[in-house]
N, C-alpha and C positions, 0 to 999 in steps of 0.2 A: 380538793378543788381548784386550788390556787397555785401557778406557777411562779409569781412573783407576788410581791405584797400589793399591787394595782391593778396586774392584769388578772383578769378570773376567766377560768377554763369551763366552767359550770355554764355559764353564759350559752357558750358555743354547744353543748352538749343539748342543754335544755332547747335551743334553736333547732340543732338537731332531730329529736325526737317532736318537736311541735311541726317541723317541716313536713317530716313522716305521715303524720296524721292528716296535715292540712290537703296534702296532694291525695290521697285516697278519697277524701270528700268533696274535693273541687274540679278533678279531671274530668268528669263525663262533663258537665256545664264548659268546662276549657274548652273542649273538642269543639262544641257546639258554638261557643265564643270564636275561635278561630275558623270553623266552616262558614260562618257568617260576615266575619271581615275579610277572608282571603279569598273564598271559594264564590262560585255563581251559581244560579238557578235558584235560590232559596229566597221565598216571600217572606218568610217572617222566623220569628224563634220558633215557633208550635211547627211550623212546616219542615225546619230544617233538623229538629227532634226525632219528628215521625219517618222523615228521610232516610236518615240514618237507620233508626231502628228497621224500617221494613228493608234496607238495601245490604245494613250490615248485623243485624241483629243487636241485642244488648251488648255485644262485645265490642261494636263499633265506636261506642263511646269511650271504652278504654283504650283507642288506639297510641302506642307510641309513651304508654304511663311505665313503663320498667324505667325507662331511662330518668323520667323526672323523679319519678321515686328513689331512685340510687341519687341523680343529681341534685333535685331542690331540696331533698335533706340537707346536702353538704354547703347547697347556696343559702339555706334558711340561717343553717349555722353560724355563716360568714356574716349573714346580716344583721340576726340578733346579737350575735358576740362582739361584733366591731359596733354596733350602735350603743349597747351597753357600757363597754371600754371605754369607748370615746368621749362617752358622757361623766364619766368618772375620772379620764384625762382631763377634761375642759373643768371641771368640780375642782380637780385639786391645785389648778394653774390657776384656774381665777377666783377661789375662794380659801384656798389653802386644804378643804377639806373635802375627799372624794365623795361623802356622805351627805353633802351639802344639799336641798333641794336645787333641782335642773330649773334655772329660769327659763323663759320663753325664748330667750333668743340661743340661749344655750341647746336648748331642744332643738331648733329650728336648725343653728347648724349642725349638730349632729345628725339630724334626718337628712340633712342636704349630702353630707359627707357620706353617708349610708349609702346613697341612692348613688352617687359617683362611684364608688366602690363596687357596689352590687354587679355594676355594666361588665365589669371584668371578666366575672365567672357566669353571670347572668346572659348574656348575650350570646355564646356558644350552646349553653343549654336550652334557650328558646328557639334560637334557632333550628336546631336538632328536632325538638319536641315537634315545631312546627311541621316541617320537612316530611317527618313520619303520618303525623295527624291529616295532612295535605293528601298523601298517596293515593287516596280510593278516590279523589275527586277527578273527575274527566279532564281527559287533556284537552285544552282550551285551542279550538281552531286558529283564533289570533295569535296564540303563541307560538304555534308551530308553521305558521303562514301558511295554513292550507288553502286559505280563501283565493290566493293567487292561483292555486292551483287547479279548482274545480270551475266548471263552466257558470257563466252567468245563469243560465237557464236552471239551475239543479235546485231543487225542493228540499236538500239535506239541511235539518236547521245547524247553523255551524257553530253553534254554544254548547249543541248536546253531543258531538260526536265523542263516543265513547270506547276508548281504546283499554279492556279490563286487562291487557296481559302485562301495561306499562308499569311496571314496579320497580324505580330508582333503586331504592334500599331495601335490602334483607332484614335490617336492625338497626339500632344505634351505633355500632361499631362501625358496622359498613357505611352507613349515612356520615360519619365523621371521615373514616379513610377518601370517600368519594369525594366529598367537598375539598379536603386536602388536596388530592391528585387533579381535580378540576377547577377548582377557585384559589388554591393557597390558603396561608392562615389566616390570611385577609377574608376570606370568603368564611370563615366561621363566626367573623364579627359585621357579617352584613344587617345592617339595619342599628347597629350598633350607637350611632350617633341621634336614631330616632328613640329607642331605649333610655339614652340621657334624658332628652327631653321629657320622656316619661316617667322615670324612675326620680329624678332627683326633685320634682315639686311631688311626684304621685307620694315619697315616703315621707315627706314633709307632712302632707294630708293624710299620712297614715299613724304617724306614731304621735303627733299633736292631739287630734281629735282624741287618741286613745286615752292619752292622758288627762284631758280635758274631761271625757265622759266617767275617766275611773276617779275624777276628784268630785264628781258631782255626783255620782253614785254612792261615794265615800264619806261621809261627813266627818267622819271620826279620821283626821290624818296620821293619828297613831298606831291604827291597827291595820292590817293588811286587807284587801278589796276582797269582797268575797266572791267567791268562782261565779255565781250570778251574774254581777256586774262585771266580773272580767268577761264573760261570755257575752254580756251585750253590749261593751265598751268595743270589744275588737269588733264585733260585728259591724257594729256600724262606722266604727272607723275603718273596715273594708271596703264597705259599699261606699263610703264619701270617696275614698283614695283611687278605687276604679273605675267610678263614675266620671270623675274630672280627669283621668289619664286614659279615658277612652279615644279622643281624637288621635293622641299619640301613639297609642296601642295599636289603633289602625294602621297608621302608617308604616310601625315597625312591622306587625303582621305580614303585611303586601310586601315589604321589601325582604324580610325571611322568606317568604313563600315563592318569592320570584327567583325560581331556579335557573340551572345555566342551560337550560334548553334555547331560550331563546329570552333575553335580558328585556325586562319590559321597562325596568324604571333605573334612571341614570345617578339619582341621589335622591335624597329627602325632598328636596323641593320641587324636584320633577315629579316624584309620584304624588305629592301634594296637590299639586296643578292638574295632573294627567287625572287623577281620582277624581278631582272637581268640576274638570272640565267633561267627561264621561259619565260622571253619576251623581253631581251636585254636592253641595253643602251636606246633605242628610247622611253621605257616605261615611264622614268623619263620625257620627254616631250610632253606626250599625257594631249591634252588639252590646248597645250600652244598657239594656234591659237584662241581657244576661249577664254583664258584669256588675251590675247591681245586687242579681239575686246570689249569684255565685260569690261576690266578694264576702257577701255576710256569714256562711258557714264556713267558709274556707280559714278566714281570717278571726274567726271567734274559736274556732277550733285550734287554731295556729295558739293566738295569745294565750286560749284557756290551758294547754299542755305546757306552753313556756313557761306561764308561771306556776302551776301545779311542780314540774318537774324542778325550779328553782327551789320552792318551798320543802320538796324531798331531798334533794343535796343540801340543802343547808341546815336540816335536821339529823343529816349524818354526823 
C-alpha cells in the first residue's frame, strides 16, 4: 500500500472508504442545512424537514446525492491522505522520524494546510451539490425582479411565487457544463474564498479535538484506540468543527446558491453585509443545530471507517 518510503497510499484509500460511508449517513441533514441557509420560507429546522417531506417525499432529502457520493469520496480521500502524509513529512523534517508523535504545533500546521488544499477540490463539489439541492426552491421574486413588473395593488405574496417548471440542471454533469458555459471556470469556484475562511480553521478544529479526545479515551498510548473511542472522538470533533464553522458556511452556501439568473452578492463582504442588514446577526447561525447534529454521525462514521480500514490494510 506504499508508493515510496514516506508517501503512503493506504491513507487515501481509507479516506475514500470513510468518505463514502459519511455521505450516505449525512446527506439528508446536509440538504436540510443547505435549504435553511440559502433558501427562504422555513421557520425552523423541524418546519424545513416537514416541508421537504410533504412536497418532495423522502427522496427530497437525497437530492443531488449521486454527485457527492462520487466526488466527496474522492475529496475525503485527498483530505485524509494529504493530512496523514503531511504529518509524516513534518515529523521527518522536524524530528528525523516520521513515526514521532505529532506536537500540537505540527498538528495545527498540518490541519491548516489540509483545509487550504481541500478548497481546490471541495469548492466545485460543494457548488454543484448546493445548486442541485436548491433546484426545488421557489424562484424568488427579488431574484427575478418581478417586483417592478407587478402593480402596487397586487395581493400576490412576492416571496412565494412558485415556478415548478424552473429546473436549470438535469443532473451533475449538466450542472457543471451549464456553469462553465454561463460563468466560466471561475464560476465553479464561486464562494471559494468563504470556503477558505470556513475550512482552514474548520479542519484545525476537526483534527485537533479528534486527537485530544482519542488521547483522553485511550490512556494506554501504546495501544490503538478502541472503535468506540474512535466513534465518540470523531463525532465530538465533527460537531465542534461544524458549529464553529457555521457563520462562514452560511456565507459560502449563499454565494454558491446565488446562480446566474440575477446575481445578488458581489463578494464575501457584500454577502455578509447584505445578509446582516436584511436578516440580522442570527442569520449567520442559521442551520447551526443541524450542523451540530449532522456533524456527529457523519464524522464518527468517517473516522471509524477510516481507522478500521487503515488497520485492515496494515494487517495485510
